[in-house]
Structures are given as C-alpha cells and as structure tokens.
PDB file of N, CA, C and O in Angstrom:
ATOM      1  N   UNK A   1     -16.578  12.685 -25.038  1.00  0.00           N
ATOM      2  CA  UNK A   1     -15.280  13.125 -24.536  1.00  0.00           C
ATOM      3  C   UNK A   1     -15.194  12.946 -23.023  1.00  0.00           C
ATOM      4  O   UNK A   1     -14.161  12.520 -22.506  1.00  0.00           O
ATOM      5  N   UNK A   2     -16.254  13.263 -22.324  1.00  0.00           N
ATOM      6  CA  UNK A   2     -16.225  13.176 -20.875  1.00  0.00           C
ATOM      7  C   UNK A   2     -16.121  11.738 -20.393  1.00  0.00           C
ATOM      8  O   UNK A   2     -15.502  11.463 -19.365  1.00  0.00           O
ATOM      9  N   UNK A   3     -16.733  10.818 -21.145  1.00  0.00           N
ATOM     10  CA  UNK A   3     -16.665   9.410 -20.750  1.00  0.00           C
ATOM     11  C   UNK A   3     -15.239   8.885 -20.845  1.00  0.00           C
ATOM     12  O   UNK A   3     -14.797   8.123 -19.985  1.00  0.00           O
ATOM     13  N   UNK A   4     -14.523   9.287 -21.882  1.00  0.00           N
ATOM     14  CA  UNK A   4     -13.135   8.857 -22.041  1.00  0.00           C
ATOM     15  C   UNK A   4     -12.253   9.441 -20.944  1.00  0.00           C
ATOM     16  O   UNK A   4     -11.384   8.746 -20.418  1.00  0.00           O
ATOM     17  N   UNK A   5     -12.461  10.685 -20.596  1.00  0.00           N
ATOM     18  CA  UNK A   5     -11.672  11.328 -19.542  1.00  0.00           C
ATOM     19  C   UNK A   5     -11.951  10.660 -18.201  1.00  0.00           C
ATOM     20  O   UNK A   5     -11.033  10.459 -17.406  1.00  0.00           O
ATOM     21  N   UNK A   6     -13.203  10.318 -17.945  1.00  0.00           N
ATOM     22  CA  UNK A   6     -13.572   9.647 -16.701  1.00  0.00           C
ATOM     23  C   UNK A   6     -12.900   8.275 -16.630  1.00  0.00           C
ATOM     24  O   UNK A   6     -12.363   7.903 -15.587  1.00  0.00           O
ATOM     25  N   UNK A   7     -12.926   7.530 -17.720  1.00  0.00           N
ATOM     26  CA  UNK A   7     -12.304   6.204 -17.754  1.00  0.00           C
ATOM     27  C   UNK A   7     -10.800   6.308 -17.524  1.00  0.00           C
ATOM     28  O   UNK A   7     -10.240   5.511 -16.771  1.00  0.00           O
ATOM     29  N   UNK A   8     -10.145   7.256 -18.146  1.00  0.00           N
ATOM     30  CA  UNK A   8      -8.698   7.432 -17.972  1.00  0.00           C
ATOM     31  C   UNK A   8      -8.378   7.804 -16.532  1.00  0.00           C
ATOM     32  O   UNK A   8      -7.410   7.303 -15.960  1.00  0.00           O
ATOM     33  N   UNK A   9      -9.174   8.669 -15.951  1.00  0.00           N
ATOM     34  CA  UNK A   9      -8.986   9.091 -14.555  1.00  0.00           C
ATOM     35  C   UNK A   9      -9.118   7.893 -13.614  1.00  0.00           C
ATOM     36  O   UNK A   9      -8.280   7.708 -12.732  1.00  0.00           O
ATOM     37  N   UNK A  10     -10.147   7.088 -13.790  1.00  0.00           N
ATOM     38  CA  UNK A  10     -10.363   5.918 -12.949  1.00  0.00           C
ATOM     39  C   UNK A  10      -9.241   4.899 -13.164  1.00  0.00           C
ATOM     40  O   UNK A  10      -8.764   4.305 -12.197  1.00  0.00           O
ATOM     41  N   UNK A  11      -8.817   4.690 -14.395  1.00  0.00           N
ATOM     42  CA  UNK A  11      -7.751   3.742 -14.684  1.00  0.00           C
ATOM     43  C   UNK A  11      -6.441   4.164 -14.016  1.00  0.00           C
ATOM     44  O   UNK A  11      -5.713   3.318 -13.498  1.00  0.00           O
ATOM     45  N   UNK A  12      -6.141   5.441 -14.025  1.00  0.00           N
ATOM     46  CA  UNK A  12      -4.931   5.947 -13.374  1.00  0.00           C
ATOM     47  C   UNK A  12      -5.022   5.753 -11.864  1.00  0.00           C
ATOM     48  O   UNK A  12      -4.046   5.345 -11.234  1.00  0.00           O
ATOM     49  N   UNK A  13      -6.177   6.039 -11.282  1.00  0.00           N
ATOM     50  CA  UNK A  13      -6.342   5.854  -9.837  1.00  0.00           C
ATOM     51  C   UNK A  13      -6.211   4.389  -9.436  1.00  0.00           C
ATOM     52  O   UNK A  13      -5.595   4.086  -8.414  1.00  0.00           O
ATOM     53  N   UNK A  14      -6.772   3.486 -10.214  1.00  0.00           N
ATOM     54  CA  UNK A  14      -6.664   2.059  -9.912  1.00  0.00           C
ATOM     55  C   UNK A  14      -5.208   1.609 -10.033  1.00  0.00           C
ATOM     56  O   UNK A  14      -4.720   0.854  -9.192  1.00  0.00           O
ATOM     57  N   UNK A  15      -4.521   2.065 -11.065  1.00  0.00           N
ATOM     58  CA  UNK A  15      -3.113   1.700 -11.241  1.00  0.00           C
ATOM     59  C   UNK A  15      -2.267   2.227 -10.086  1.00  0.00           C
ATOM     60  O   UNK A  15      -1.382   1.519  -9.604  1.00  0.00           O
ATOM     61  N   UNK A  16      -2.516   3.441  -9.638  1.00  0.00           N
ATOM     62  CA  UNK A  16      -1.783   3.998  -8.504  1.00  0.00           C
ATOM     63  C   UNK A  16      -2.070   3.210  -7.231  1.00  0.00           C
ATOM     64  O   UNK A  16      -1.157   2.942  -6.449  1.00  0.00           O
ATOM     65  N   UNK A  17      -3.323   2.840  -7.018  1.00  0.00           N
ATOM     66  CA  UNK A  17      -3.693   2.069  -5.832  1.00  0.00           C
ATOM     67  C   UNK A  17      -2.982   0.715  -5.828  1.00  0.00           C
ATOM     68  O   UNK A  17      -2.444   0.300  -4.801  1.00  0.00           O
ATOM     69  N   UNK A  18      -2.978   0.034  -6.959  1.00  0.00           N
ATOM     70  CA  UNK A  18      -2.294  -1.262  -7.051  1.00  0.00           C
ATOM     71  C   UNK A  18      -0.790  -1.080  -6.847  1.00  0.00           C
ATOM     72  O   UNK A  18      -0.149  -1.908  -6.201  1.00  0.00           O
ATOM     73  N   UNK A  19      -0.229  -0.011  -7.389  1.00  0.00           N
ATOM     74  CA  UNK A  19       1.185   0.272  -7.185  1.00  0.00           C
ATOM     75  C   UNK A  19       1.521   0.492  -5.716  1.00  0.00           C
ATOM     76  O   UNK A  19       2.546   0.006  -5.237  1.00  0.00           O
ATOM     77  N   UNK A  20       0.681   1.208  -5.007  1.00  0.00           N
ATOM     78  CA  UNK A  20       0.901   1.441  -3.574  1.00  0.00           C
ATOM     79  C   UNK A  20       0.816   0.125  -2.811  1.00  0.00           C
ATOM     80  O   UNK A  20       1.602  -0.103  -1.891  1.00  0.00           O
ATOM     81  N   UNK A  21      -0.117  -0.741  -3.174  1.00  0.00           N
ATOM     82  CA  UNK A  21      -0.223  -2.045  -2.516  1.00  0.00           C
ATOM     83  C   UNK A  21       1.047  -2.867  -2.716  1.00  0.00           C
ATOM     84  O   UNK A  21       1.564  -3.449  -1.763  1.00  0.00           O
ATOM     85  N   UNK A  22       1.549  -2.917  -3.938  1.00  0.00           N
ATOM     86  CA  UNK A  22       2.784  -3.659  -4.197  1.00  0.00           C
ATOM     87  C   UNK A  22       3.955  -3.055  -3.426  1.00  0.00           C
ATOM     88  O   UNK A  22       4.793  -3.787  -2.900  1.00  0.00           O
ATOM     89  N   UNK A  23       4.018  -1.730  -3.356  1.00  0.00           N
ATOM     90  CA  UNK A  23       5.101  -1.080  -2.625  1.00  0.00           C
ATOM     91  C   UNK A  23       5.005  -1.381  -1.133  1.00  0.00           C
ATOM     92  O   UNK A  23       6.005  -1.705  -0.493  1.00  0.00           O
ATOM     93  N   UNK A  24       3.802  -1.272  -0.587  1.00  0.00           N
ATOM     94  CA  UNK A  24       3.631  -1.429   0.857  1.00  0.00           C
ATOM     95  C   UNK A  24       3.843  -2.864   1.323  1.00  0.00           C
ATOM     96  O   UNK A  24       4.390  -3.093   2.402  1.00  0.00           O
ATOM     97  N   UNK A  25       3.416  -3.822   0.526  1.00  0.00           N
ATOM     98  CA  UNK A  25       3.482  -5.220   0.949  1.00  0.00           C
ATOM     99  C   UNK A  25       4.579  -5.990   0.230  1.00  0.00           C
ATOM    100  O   UNK A  25       4.515  -7.215   0.124  1.00  0.00           O
ATOM    101  N   UNK A  26       5.578  -5.282  -0.259  1.00  0.00           N
ATOM    102  CA  UNK A  26       6.702  -5.938  -0.920  1.00  0.00           C
ATOM    103  C   UNK A  26       7.550  -6.728   0.067  1.00  0.00           C
ATOM    104  O   UNK A  26       7.459  -6.528   1.278  1.00  0.00           O
ATOM    105  N   UNK A  27       8.352  -7.602  -0.449  1.00  0.00           N
ATOM    106  CA  UNK A  27       9.191  -8.471   0.386  1.00  0.00           C
ATOM    107  C   UNK A  27      10.210  -7.674   1.196  1.00  0.00           C
ATOM    108  O   UNK A  27      10.614  -8.109   2.275  1.00  0.00           O
ATOM    109  N   UNK A  28      10.621  -6.539   0.701  1.00  0.00           N
ATOM    110  CA  UNK A  28      11.626  -5.729   1.402  1.00  0.00           C
ATOM    111  C   UNK A  28      11.110  -5.203   2.737  1.00  0.00           C
ATOM    112  O   UNK A  28      11.897  -4.941   3.646  1.00  0.00           O
ATOM    113  N   UNK A  29       9.802  -5.048   2.859  1.00  0.00           N
ATOM    114  CA  UNK A  29       9.225  -4.483   4.073  1.00  0.00           C
ATOM    115  C   UNK A  29       8.711  -5.530   5.050  1.00  0.00           C
ATOM    116  O   UNK A  29       8.210  -5.176   6.117  1.00  0.00           O
ATOM    117  N   UNK A  30       8.823  -6.792   4.715  1.00  0.00           N
ATOM    118  CA  UNK A  30       8.278  -7.852   5.568  1.00  0.00           C
ATOM    119  C   UNK A  30       8.940  -7.869   6.944  1.00  0.00           C
ATOM    120  O   UNK A  30       8.252  -8.021   7.953  1.00  0.00           O
ATOM    121  N   UNK A  31      10.253  -7.717   7.001  1.00  0.00           N
ATOM    122  CA  UNK A  31      10.942  -7.720   8.291  1.00  0.00           C
ATOM    123  C   UNK A  31      10.469  -6.571   9.169  1.00  0.00           C
ATOM    124  O   UNK A  31      10.283  -6.741  10.374  1.00  0.00           O
ATOM    125  N   UNK A  32      10.280  -5.421   8.578  1.00  0.00           N
ATOM    126  CA  UNK A  32       9.814  -4.271   9.366  1.00  0.00           C
ATOM    127  C   UNK A  32       8.403  -4.522   9.888  1.00  0.00           C
ATOM    128  O   UNK A  32       8.111  -4.211  11.043  1.00  0.00           O
ATOM    129  N   UNK A  33       7.526  -5.080   9.056  1.00  0.00           N
ATOM    130  CA  UNK A  33       6.167  -5.377   9.509  1.00  0.00           C
ATOM    131  C   UNK A  33       6.181  -6.369  10.657  1.00  0.00           C
ATOM    132  O   UNK A  33       5.436  -6.212  11.624  1.00  0.00           O
ATOM    133  N   UNK A  34       7.024  -7.389  10.558  1.00  0.00           N
ATOM    134  CA  UNK A  34       7.100  -8.377  11.631  1.00  0.00           C
ATOM    135  C   UNK A  34       7.621  -7.747  12.921  1.00  0.00           C
ATOM    136  O   UNK A  34       7.132  -8.053  14.008  1.00  0.00           O
ATOM    137  N   UNK A  35       8.607  -6.873  12.800  1.00  0.00           N
ATOM    138  CA  UNK A  35       9.147  -6.178  13.968  1.00  0.00           C
ATOM    139  C   UNK A  35       8.100  -5.247  14.577  1.00  0.00           C
ATOM    140  O   UNK A  35       7.933  -5.209  15.796  1.00  0.00           O
ATOM    141  N   UNK A  36       7.404  -4.505  13.740  1.00  0.00           N
ATOM    142  CA  UNK A  36       6.380  -3.579  14.232  1.00  0.00           C
ATOM    143  C   UNK A  36       5.192  -4.318  14.845  1.00  0.00           C
ATOM    144  O   UNK A  36       4.525  -3.786  15.732  1.00  0.00           O
ATOM    145  N   UNK A  37       4.925  -5.531  14.382  1.00  0.00           N
ATOM    146  CA  UNK A  37       3.803  -6.303  14.925  1.00  0.00           C
ATOM    147  C   UNK A  37       4.061  -6.732  16.366  1.00  0.00           C
ATOM    148  O   UNK A  37       3.121  -7.034  17.101  1.00  0.00           O
ATOM    149  N   UNK A  38       5.318  -6.761  16.770  1.00  0.00           N
ATOM    150  CA  UNK A  38       5.668  -7.163  18.135  1.00  0.00           C
ATOM    151  C   UNK A  38       5.597  -6.014  19.139  1.00  0.00           C
ATOM    152  O   UNK A  38       5.683  -6.250  20.344  1.00  0.00           O
ATOM    153  N   UNK A  39       5.446  -4.800  18.678  1.00  0.00           N
ATOM    154  CA  UNK A  39       5.468  -3.629  19.559  1.00  0.00           C
ATOM    155  C   UNK A  39       4.407  -3.707  20.666  1.00  0.00           C
ATOM    156  O   UNK A  39       4.735  -3.398  21.812  1.00  0.00           O
ATOM    157  N   UNK A  40       3.176  -4.097  20.395  1.00  0.00           N
ATOM    158  CA  UNK A  40       2.188  -4.134  21.495  1.00  0.00           C
ATOM    159  C   UNK A  40       2.511  -5.138  22.583  1.00  0.00           C
ATOM    160  O   UNK A  40       2.019  -5.011  23.704  1.00  0.00           O
ATOM    161  N   UNK A  41       3.324  -6.128  22.276  1.00  0.00           N
ATOM    162  CA  UNK A  41       3.627  -7.175  23.233  1.00  0.00           C
ATOM    163  C   UNK A  41       4.918  -6.917  24.024  1.00  0.00           C
ATOM    164  O   UNK A  41       5.266  -7.697  24.910  1.00  0.00           O
ATOM    165  N   UNK A  42       5.617  -5.843  23.713  1.00  0.00           N
ATOM    166  CA  UNK A  42       6.856  -5.517  24.425  1.00  0.00           C
ATOM    167  C   UNK A  42       6.525  -4.894  25.771  1.00  0.00           C
ATOM    168  O   UNK A  42       5.514  -4.208  25.927  1.00  0.00           O
ATOM    169  N   UNK A  43       7.396  -5.146  26.738  1.00  0.00           N
ATOM    170  CA  UNK A  43       7.224  -4.531  28.048  1.00  0.00           C
ATOM    171  C   UNK A  43       7.570  -3.052  27.982  1.00  0.00           C
ATOM    172  O   UNK A  43       8.520  -2.647  27.311  1.00  0.00           O
ATOM    173  N   UNK A  44       6.791  -2.266  28.682  1.00  0.00           N
ATOM    174  CA  UNK A  44       7.073  -0.833  28.735  1.00  0.00           C
ATOM    175  C   UNK A  44       8.182  -0.588  29.743  1.00  0.00           C
ATOM    176  O   UNK A  44       8.283  -1.274  30.760  1.00  0.00           O
ATOM    177  N   UNK A  45       8.988   0.376  29.450  1.00  0.00           N
ATOM    178  CA  UNK A  45      10.133   0.687  30.338  1.00  0.00           C
ATOM    179  C   UNK A  45       9.788   1.797  31.293  1.00  0.00           C
ATOM    180  O   UNK A  45      10.621   2.191  32.109  1.00  0.00           O
TER     181      UNK A  45
END
C-alpha cells in the first residue's frame, strides 16, 4: 500500500512541476521575459 501511495505522490509532483514549466515558459509570457531581460541594461534615472 505504501509503495502505491509513494508512486502516486511522486507522479502528482512531477505532473505539477511540468505544468508549472509549461505555464511559466508559455508563448504568452515571452514578451514579458524579453522586456524584463532588458532591465539590467537600462540607464538608471
């Protein structure tokens, strides 16, 4: 019983991790990432 519960727990964590990766690196966020990547190179006011 414990082995099955452990496998289900790990499978859920892996699925959540992959889901977060797809959410974070989706096409909708590409423009924001590109804009944020320029922040260190902007002149300070």
